[in-house]
N, C-alpha and C positions, 0 to 999 in steps of 0.2 A: 465699586467701593474699594478703596485702598486699605489694605490691612496694615497692622502694626509692623509686621515682618517686611512688607513691601517698602514701607517708608524707611525702615532701618536699612534695608538693602541700598536704597537710593542715597541716603545720607552718607553711609560708609563709602559707597562708590565715589561720590564727589570728593569727599575729604581725603581718602587714600590717594586718589589720582592727584590731587593738589599737593599732598605731602611728597609723593614720589617725584613729581615734576619740579617742585620748587625747594624742597628741604633736604633731599638726599644729595650728598656730594661724593658718592662712590665713583672712582674713575671708570669702572666697568659700565657706567650708565652714560658716559660722555659719547656723543655722536649717535645716540639712539633715541628713538621716539617710543615711549612707554605709555600705554593707556590701560586703564582699568575697564575692561569690556563688560564685566558683570560681577556682582557680588551675590552670593547665595548664603543666607544665614539659616542655620538650623531652626527648627520650629521652637526649640527652647531658648533660642537667642544666645547660646553659649559658644557656638563655633561658626566661623564664617569662611567660606571658600571664596578667594579673590582670584579672578581670572584676568591675566595680563595679556595684552596684545603688544607685540614688540616688532619694530622695524629698525634696522634690517633683520631679517629672519636669522641670519648667521650669528647674531648676538644674543639669541634667546636664552641659551644656557647660562651665559655670564650674567645677564640681567636677572634671571630667576634666582641665581645664587646670591647676587648682591641684594635684591629686595628681601629674600628670605632671611638673609643675615641681618637685615635691619628691622626685623619684625618688632623687636623691643622698642626701638626708636619710634617706629611708626605708631605703635600703640600708645606711647607717651604723648606724642603729638596729637593723636586722636582724642585722648583724654582731656587735653587742654582746649580742644576745639568744640567738642560735642559733649553733651551731658547725658550719658547712659548710666543706668544704675550699675551695670557691670559691662565692660567691653567684651565682646566675644573674642575667643582665641582665633587668631588669623592664620590661615593656611593659603599659601600662594601656589597657583597653577598657571601653566601656559594655556592660553585660549587657542585651541586648534580648529575652531569652527570655520575659519577662513580657509585653512588647508583642505578641510573636508569638502567645502563648497567648490574649491578649484578642482579637486579630484573628480567630483561628480560632473562638473561642467566639461572637463576633459573627456570623461568617459562618454558623455552624450555626444560631444563633437566627433569622437572616434567612431561611434555607431552611425551617425548621420553621414559622414563622409567615407565610410568604409567601402561602399559600393554604390555610387551615384546612379548606375544604370537601373537599379531596382526601384528607383524613386521617380519614375516618370508619371505623367498625368494619367496615362492609360490604366495604370494599376489602381487608381483611386477614383474611378468614375462611379457616379451614383447609378444604381441599377434598379 
């Protein structure tokens, strides 16, 4: 069953992504791909954490600065697109889950290939 909070998360995610992609004209956003990977609204629906994924990664800080600076504009655009009793206060963060995933995969690969002599079939026979 979808809760009110989950529906609000989804609606905000789609609309904020659309506003960033089509309505913001900050030069720091040119040449970048910005997506809203997740929105997490507080249980009282007053605050929303908006997680951004940015490519290329070198532009992350500039994009976060540009989007954070346009919070008022984004909120006004949201108000015209969706009908909430009160829009939550938006807080933007960089989504680092992809970095974390790559780090874990790298660590697993390092362990797997560290000493291939220890991983022959004789060590893993059923007894």
